N, C-alpha and C positions, 0 to 999 in steps of 0.2 A: 404309876399306872397299875401296879398290883393292888392298890387300895380299892380300885373299882371292882376287882374280882373278889377280894376279901369281904367287902361290904355288900356285894351283889347289887351294885348300883347300875342296874341295866334299865333300858327303856321298857315301857309297858308294851306287851304283845298279847295277842289273842289267837287261840287255835280256831281256825275256820274250816268250813267244808266247801270244797270246790267241786262242781259236777264233773269236771274233766280229770283233775289231779287228785281228788280225794281230800285228805286233810292238808292244811297248810298253816303257816304261821304269819300273821299280819302285824305290822307295826301299828301301835296306837298313839304314836307321837313321832314328830320329825326327829331324825338323827343326823349327825354330822359324819363326814368321811372318817374312817378308822375308829369309829365308836364301837366299843365292845357291846354286843347286843345281848348275848346270852352264853352261858357256859354249856358246852355239849357234854352231858354227863351220862354215865351208864356203868356197866360192869367192865372193869379193866381186864383184858385178856391177852394171852401170848399170841405170837404169830401162828403157831401150830393150831391153837384153838380158833383163831380167826379163820384159817383155811378150812377147818372142819365146819364151822358155822356157815361160812360162805357157801361151801359145797352143798350142805343140807338145805340152805335157803333157796339156792338156785334150783335144786332138784325138786323141791316141793312148791316152788314159786311163792314162797313166803316173803313178806316184807323184810327188807334188810335195813338195819340201823347201825351199820359198821363204819367206823372212822379210825384213821391212824392217828395215834396220840403222839408218838415219838418216832423218829427215823433212826437215831443213833443206836438204840437198843429197842428194836421194834416192839411197840406196845400199842394195843388197839382198844377202842371203846365200843362196846355193844350196848345200845340203848333200847334193845327190843323189849326186855323184861323189866328193866329198871332204868329210868331216865327222867327227863323233864320235857317241857314243851318244845325244846330244840329238836327233838326227833321228828317233828312234823314239818321241818324245813324241807322243801322239795328240791330236787336236782334241776339244774339248768346248765346248758353249755354256754350261756351268757349270764353267769350268776351275779347277784348284787352283793354277795357276801363271800368271805373266805374263811378257812380255818386257820388259826394261829395257835401255836403251843406257847403258853406262858408258864413260868415257874413261880410258885408261891411256896415258901419254906422248902425249897429244893424239890418240890413235887410238881410234875407236869400237869397242866390243866389245859383243856382244849376249848378255845374261845371261838365264837362266831363273830366276825368283825365286818363292819360295813366297808365295801369297796369304794363307795361314794356317798355323798349326802343323799338321804332318802326322805320322802314325805310320809306323813301319817297315812295309813291305808295301804302301803306297799306290802306285797306278799314277798316274803324272804325266799331266797334261793341260793344254792351253793353247788359247786361242781364236786360230786362225790361218787358217781358211778364209774367204775373202772371199765373201759371198753373190753377188756379181756373177760368180763363176766358174761358176755354174749347176750346182753339185754338190749332190746331195741329202745333207743331213747325216744321219749315222747314229750320232750320239753317245749317243742314248738319253735325253737330257735336254730335247729339243725335239721338235717335230712334223715335223722334217725341213726346216724353212724358216729355220733359224738364229735364235737369240735373242742379241741383243747383250749381252755380259757387263756386270755392274754395274761402274761406274767407281769402284771403291774404292781 
């Protein structure tokens, strides 16, 4: 499975513009359940730096591209200034993808993985906004108060 990551053997995707949600990431081919779609990359930061950037982003209403890489020794990824197309995956309370941490040469890598089989043309989504951020959710699948995704 790590060979997929090392070879970057991911399905084709395209960054698209949506009039409601802004940028998004669309699949350009069908994918199977549990397929690794893309690696979420960016600057690796500590929990303290994460808190600082989160507070500043919320204060200035700047886009946030923060994700937790590991839970055992909290490490985070900030894709705001350095990242790839994965930073354009939108939030949803009913996401079609999940984050998974994979290790390659003992180094953690954050993967976006399909929760189910998806068809070409699907816009990717993931649950990544923490309700404690105080942001009103606009995903369209909840009432704006966030619904925790099923743990499947």
